[in-house]
C-alpha positions in Angstrom: 27.4 -116.8 48.5 24.9 -119.6 48.4 21.4 -119.0 49.8 21.9 -121.8 52.3 24.9 -119.9 53.8 22.6 -116.9 54.3 20.0 -119.0 56.0 22.7 -120.4 58.4 24.2 -117.0 59.2 20.8 -115.5 59.9 19.5 -118.6 61.7 19.0 -116.7 65.0 16.2 -114.8 63.2 14.8 -117.4 60.8 11.8 -119.6 61.7 11.3 -121.4 58.3 12.9 -121.6 54.9 12.3 -123.1 51.5 15.4 -125.3 51.6 13.5 -127.6 54.1 11.2 -128.7 51.2 13.4 -127.9 48.1 17.1 -128.4 48.7 17.9 -128.0 45.0 16.7 -124.4 44.9 19.8 -122.9 46.5 20.8 -120.0 44.3 24.0 -117.9 44.3 23.3 -114.6 46.0 25.7 -111.7 45.1 23.9 -108.8 46.7 20.8 -107.2 48.2 18.3 -104.7 46.7 14.9 -103.2 47.1 12.1 -105.6 46.1 11.0 -103.4 43.2 14.6 -103.2 41.8 16.0 -106.6 42.7 17.4 -108.7 39.9 18.6 -112.3 39.5 21.1 -113.4 42.2 19.9 -110.7 44.6 18.1 -111.0 47.9 15.3 -108.7 49.0 12.4 -108.7 51.5 8.7 -108.2 51.9 7.2 -106.6 54.9 3.5 -106.2 55.4 0.5 -106.5 53.0 1.4 -103.2 51.2 4.2 -105.0 49.4 2.8 -108.5 49.3 1.9 -108.1 45.6 5.6 -107.7 44.8 6.2 -111.4 45.3 4.7 -112.1 41.9 6.5 -109.1 40.2 10.1 -109.2 41.6 13.0 -110.6 39.8 14.9 -111.4 43.0 16.3 -114.9 43.4 15.6 -115.0 47.1 13.2 -113.2 49.5 12.9 -112.6 53.2 9.2 -113.1 54.0 6.9 -112.7 57.0 5.5 -115.8 58.5 2.7 -115.9 55.9 2.1 -119.3 54.3 0.3 -117.7 51.4 3.3 -115.6 50.5 5.6 -118.5 51.0 3.6 -120.7 48.7 3.5 -118.0 46.1 7.3 -117.5 46.3 7.8 -121.3 46.0 5.5 -121.5 43.0 7.6 -118.8 41.3 10.8 -120.6 42.0 12.1 -118.0 44.5 14.1 -119.2 47.5 12.8 -117.7 50.7 13.3 -117.6 54.5 10.6 -116.6 56.9 10.9 -114.4 60.1 8.7 -112.4 62.4 10.8 -109.3 61.6 11.6 -109.2 57.8 13.1 -105.6 57.9 15.3 -106.4 60.8 16.5 -109.6 59.2 17.2 -107.7 55.9 19.3 -105.2 57.9 21.4 -108.1 59.1 21.6 -109.5 55.6 23.0 -106.3 54.2 25.9 -106.7 56.6 26.8 -110.0 54.9 27.5 -108.1 51.7 28.6 -104.7 52.8 31.0 -103.3 55.4 31.6 -99.6 55.8 35.1 -98.3 54.9 37.5 -98.9 57.8 41.0 -97.3 57.4 44.1 -99.0 58.7 45.1 -97.8 62.1 47.7 -95.0 62.1 48.3 -91.3 62.4 48.5 -89.1 59.3 51.6 -87.0 59.1 49.6 -83.8 58.8 47.6 -84.4 62.0 48.3 -81.9 64.8 48.2 -83.7 68.2 49.1 -82.1 71.5 51.7 -84.1 73.5 49.3 -84.4 76.4 46.7 -86.4 74.3 46.1 -90.0 75.4 45.6 -92.5 72.5 44.2 -96.0 72.8 45.2 -99.0 70.8 44.7 -99.2 67.0 43.4 -95.6 66.6 43.2 -94.0 63.2 43.7 -90.2 62.9 43.3 -88.8 59.4 44.7 -85.8 57.5 44.7 -82.3 59.1 43.0 -83.5 62.3 43.6 -81.2 65.2 43.5 -82.6 68.8 44.1 -80.2 71.6 45.4 -80.7 75.1 44.1 -83.3 77.6 42.0 -85.3 75.1 41.6 -89.0 75.7 40.7 -91.3 72.8 39.7 -94.9 73.3 40.8 -98.1 71.5 39.9 -98.6 67.8 38.5 -95.1 67.5 38.5 -93.6 64.0 39.0 -89.8 63.5 38.6 -88.9 59.8 40.2 -85.9 58.1 39.7 -82.2 59.2 38.1 -83.1 62.6 38.8 -80.6 65.3 38.8 -81.8 69.0 38.9 -79.1 71.7 40.7 -79.6 75.1 39.7 -82.2 77.7 37.4 -84.2 75.4 36.9 -87.9 76.1 36.1 -90.2 73.2 35.2 -93.9 73.8 36.3 -97.1 72.2 35.3 -97.8 68.6 33.7 -94.3 68.2 33.8 -92.9 64.6 34.1 -89.2 63.9 33.5 -88.4 60.2 35.3 -85.7 58.3 34.8 -82.1 59.3 32.9 -82.6 62.5 33.9 -80.5 65.6 34.0 -81.6 69.2 34.1 -78.7 71.7 35.8 -78.6 75.1 35.1 -81.2 77.8 32.5 -83.1 75.8 32.3 -86.7 76.8 31.5 -89.1 73.9 30.9 -92.8 74.8 31.7 -96.0 73.1 30.5 -97.0 69.7 29.2 -93.6 68.8 29.1 -92.1 65.3 29.3 -88.4 64.6 28.7 -87.5 61.0 30.3 -84.8 58.9 29.6 -81.2 59.8 28.1 -82.0 63.2 29.1 -79.8 66.2 29.1 -81.3 69.7 29.4 -79.1 72.7 29.4 -75.6 71.2 28.2 -72.7 73.3 24.5 -72.7 74.2 22.5 -69.6 73.3 22.7 -67.8 76.6 22.3 -64.0 76.8 20.9 -61.8 79.6 18.9 -58.7 78.7 20.2 -55.4 80.1 19.5 -51.7 79.4 22.7 -51.7 77.3 21.8 -54.8 75.3 22.5 -58.5 75.7 25.0 -59.7 78.3 26.7 -62.9 77.3 26.3 -65.7 79.8 29.4 -68.0 79.6 28.5 -71.6 78.9 30.6 -73.5 81.5 28.8 -76.8 81.2 29.4 -79.7 78.8 27.8 -82.3 76.6 27.6 -86.1 77.3 26.8 -88.6 74.6 26.2 -92.0 76.1 27.3 -95.3 74.3 25.9 -96.0 70.9 24.6 -92.5 70.1 24.6 -91.5 66.4 24.5 -87.8 65.3 23.6 -86.9 61.7 25.4 -84.4 59.4 25.3 -80.7 60.3 23.5 -81.4 63.6 24.3 -79.3 66.7 24.2 -80.3 70.4 24.9 -77.3 72.6 26.5 -77.2 76.0 24.8 -75.3 78.9 25.8 -72.4 81.1 26.0 -74.9 84.0 25.4 -78.6 84.2 25.1 -80.9 81.2 23.3 -81.6 78.0 22.9 -85.4 77.9 22.0 -87.7 75.0 21.0 -91.1 76.2 22.3 -94.5 75.2 21.5 -95.7 71.6 19.7 -92.5 70.6 19.8 -91.8 66.9 19.6 -88.3 65.3 19.1 -87.5 61.6 20.8 -84.6 59.8 20.1 -81.0 60.7 18.9 -81.7 64.3 19.4 -79.0 66.9 19.5 -79.8 70.7 19.8 -76.7 72.9 21.5 -76.3 76.2 20.5 -78.5 79.2 18.3 -80.9 77.3 18.1 -84.4 78.7 17.4 -87.0 76.2 16.5 -90.6 77.2 17.8 -93.8 75.7 16.7 -95.2 72.4 15.1 -92.1 71.1 14.9 -91.3 67.4 14.8 -87.8 65.8 14.3 -87.1 62.1 15.7 -84.2 60.1 15.1 -80.6 61.2 13.9 -81.4 64.7 14.6 -78.6 67.1 14.6 -78.7 70.9 14.7 -75.5 73.0 16.6 -75.3 76.2 15.9 -77.6 79.1 13.7 -80.1 77.2 13.5 -83.6 78.7 12.7 -86.6 76.6 11.9 -90.0 78.2 13.0 -93.3 76.7 12.0 -94.5 73.2 10.5 -91.1 72.1 10.1 -90.7 68.4 10.2 -87.2 66.8 9.4 -87.0 63.1 10.7 -84.4 60.7 10.6 -80.7 61.7 9.1 -81.2 65.2 9.8 -78.3 67.5 9.6 -78.4 71.3 9.4 -75.4 73.6 11.6 -74.6 76.6 11.4 -77.0 79.6 8.8 -79.3 78.1 8.8 -82.9 79.3 8.0 -85.7 76.8 7.1 -89.0 78.4 8.4 -92.5 77.6 7.3 -93.9 74.2 5.6 -90.6 73.1 5.5 -89.9 69.3 5.3 -86.6 67.5 4.3 -86.7 63.9 6.0 -84.4 61.3 5.9 -80.6 61.8 4.3 -80.9 65.3 4.9 -77.9 67.5 4.9 -78.9 71.2 4.5 -76.0 73.7 4.1 -78.1 76.8 4.4 -81.6 78.4 3.3 -84.7 76.5 2.2 -87.8 78.5 4.0 -91.2 78.1 2.8 -93.1 75.1 0.8 -90.3 73.6 0.9 -89.5 69.9 0.6 -85.8 69.0 0.3 -83.9 65.8 -0.2 -80.3 64.5 0.9 -77.0 66.0 0.1 -76.4 68.7 0.2 -80.1 69.4 -3.1 -82.0 69.9 -3.8 -85.7 70.2 -3.2 -87.4 66.9 -6.8 -88.8 66.7 -8.3 -85.4 67.2 -5.9 -84.0 64.6 -7.1 -86.6 62.1 -10.7 -85.7 62.7 -10.0 -82.0 62.4 -8.1 -82.6 59.2 -11.1 -84.5 57.7 -13.3 -81.5 58.5 -10.7 -79.0 57.2 -11.1 -80.4 53.7 -14.8 -79.7 53.8 -14.5 -76.1 55.0 -15.1 -74.5 51.6 -18.3 -76.5 51.2 -19.3 -75.7 54.8 -18.7 -72.0 54.2 -20.9 -72.0 51.1 -23.6 -73.7 53.1 -23.3 -71.2 55.9 -23.6 -68.3 53.4 -26.8 -69.8 52.0 -28.3 -70.2 55.5 -27.4 -66.6 56.4 -29.0 -65.4 53.2 -32.2 -67.3 54.0 -32.3 -65.9 57.5 -31.9 -62.3 56.1 -34.8 -62.8 53.7 
């Protein structure tokens, strides 16, 4: 595809482009790549000053640039076609879709699928090999159920939702439209509920269910547990990485993001747009306010205010953590100084 066609298709994000001053520099673009790996006939992007030096080093034929005249002039001088945008990374994400579309099987039901007669199927549904769908399940239009998926009774799955191979959806779970559940994920399994007695642990049956609102994505081998009563809810457009655990009764707001190995104990509440980096752990019943951020490996024992950034375990404000970290590096030196002072005092 010609660079001009890319500019036209991404026009809703583009503010300026090199074709306005050099119509002849309209290269063929056959794919996309990282700026450090891009070759001739490939498109890449530059975001922020950290990667600005790559304009002079890249072999890409075209670049998505920030609105920076210096970078634009440098690209022009090197003969690189460019387009400018306030959000280069977002624009690059749209550009990838011009060259790549995920595999989409032809609608149909594989002969090895086992489907209860009471199941309701929407239009143009795909159901792959060895899928098991139990009684009372409702599946929306254009849903895609890949091989070896197991869907327990009374589950609802919305339009255009994709269940990747080998994921499991337990009873009564409600999955919205345009969701993606990756391989190995388990939605709606029993929460961890046991009551201590003199004889041991008495199992509390988990009679609740899980709700995933529209646009939720769940990574590989993640688990979202149902509660004893009530619901575990994941808000609209929330995204989870691989190996995330959400315990019973958690209430997750919309547009949250959780990186790998995040673990939420029972009854945790996240507001909207919360970001949890890798290996964050949150204790029972803690409430995390809108827009809060927890950096990697933070242990959160109690509530976090809206917009606050926390780090370390137990969690403290990120600015305090950075100061403490700077001091921590100096502890051996400080210890030696303290020993010398003690020795002088003893003399």
